[in-house]
C-alpha positions in Angstrom: -65.4 -128.4 -31.5 -68.1 -129.3 -28.9 -69.1 -133.0 -28.3 -71.1 -134.5 -26.0 -69.3 -136.9 -23.5 -70.3 -139.6 -21.1 -67.6 -141.2 -18.9 -67.6 -145.4 -18.6 -65.6 -147.4 -16.2 -66.3 -151.0 -18.1 -62.8 -153.2 -18.2 -62.4 -155.0 -21.5 -60.9 -154.9 -25.2 -61.6 -151.9 -27.3 -62.5 -152.2 -31.1 -58.5 -151.8 -31.8 -57.9 -154.6 -29.8 -56.2 -152.8 -26.9 -57.2 -153.2 -23.4 -59.5 -150.0 -21.7 -57.1 -147.8 -19.5 -56.9 -144.2 -18.6 -56.2 -141.9 -22.0 -58.7 -143.7 -24.0 -61.9 -142.8 -25.7 -64.5 -144.2 -28.1 -65.9 -142.0 -30.9 -68.1 -142.4 -33.8 -65.3 -143.3 -36.8 -67.1 -141.0 -39.4 -66.2 -138.1 -36.7 -63.1 -139.4 -35.3 -61.5 -142.2 -36.7 -59.7 -144.8 -34.4 -56.3 -143.7 -33.9 -57.3 -139.8 -33.6 -55.8 -137.6 -30.9 -57.8 -135.1 -29.1 -57.2 -132.8 -26.3 -60.2 -132.1 -24.0 -60.3 -128.6 -22.6 -62.6 -128.3 -20.1 -64.5 -130.3 -17.4 -62.8 -133.1 -15.0 -61.3 -135.3 -17.5 -58.8 -132.3 -19.7 -56.2 -133.8 -21.2 -55.1 -135.8 -24.0 -56.6 -138.8 -25.3 -56.4 -141.4 -28.0 -59.6 -142.6 -29.9 -59.1 -146.6 -29.5 -62.9 -147.6 -29.5 -65.8 -147.0 -31.6 -68.9 -148.3 -29.6 -72.2 -149.4 -31.3 -74.3 -146.6 -29.8 -71.7 -143.7 -30.5 -73.2 -141.6 -33.3 -72.4 -138.0 -34.2 -70.4 -135.9 -32.3 -70.3 -137.8 -28.9 -67.6 -139.9 -27.3 -67.2 -142.0 -24.4 -64.2 -141.5 -22.0 -62.6 -144.4 -20.1 -62.5 -143.6 -16.2 -60.9 -146.3 -14.1 -63.4 -145.6 -11.1 -67.4 -146.1 -11.6 -68.0 -143.8 -8.9 -66.1 -141.0 -10.9 -67.7 -142.2 -14.1 -71.2 -141.9 -12.8 -70.5 -138.6 -11.2 -69.5 -137.2 -14.5 -72.4 -138.5 -16.2 -73.3 -137.1 -19.7 -71.9 -133.5 -20.8 -70.6 -131.2 -23.3 -67.0 -130.6 -23.7 -64.9 -128.8 -25.9 -62.1 -130.8 -27.9 -59.3 -129.8 -30.3 -58.4 -132.5 -32.8 -54.6 -132.9 -32.6 -54.6 -135.7 -35.2 -57.3 -137.4 -37.1 -56.8 -141.4 -37.5 -53.3 -142.7 -37.8 -52.1 -139.8 -40.0 -49.2 -138.1 -38.7 -50.9 -134.7 -40.2 -51.9 -132.1 -37.2 -55.3 -130.8 -37.5 -56.5 -128.3 -35.1 -60.2 -127.3 -34.7 -62.8 -126.3 -32.1 
């Protein structure tokens, strides 16, 4: 699936209660519930991420990617990326979509 991604660098606690760290994204829970695992396929943030936050302004096919460097987050800006949903929510069922 294609999503619009924004990088952020703010330290704090996520909706799920864990501290922000590399490997965490925020998403609209109607699209990607907390606990979902995604693989970002393109751009400088390729890799596996877990949805651990919901972010109040994230609606639809949008994600916020935690990046520890504010300079890197600013450079990333906002861009479209392709993701595969490895797991939806906390369910162990594996789902793949583009």
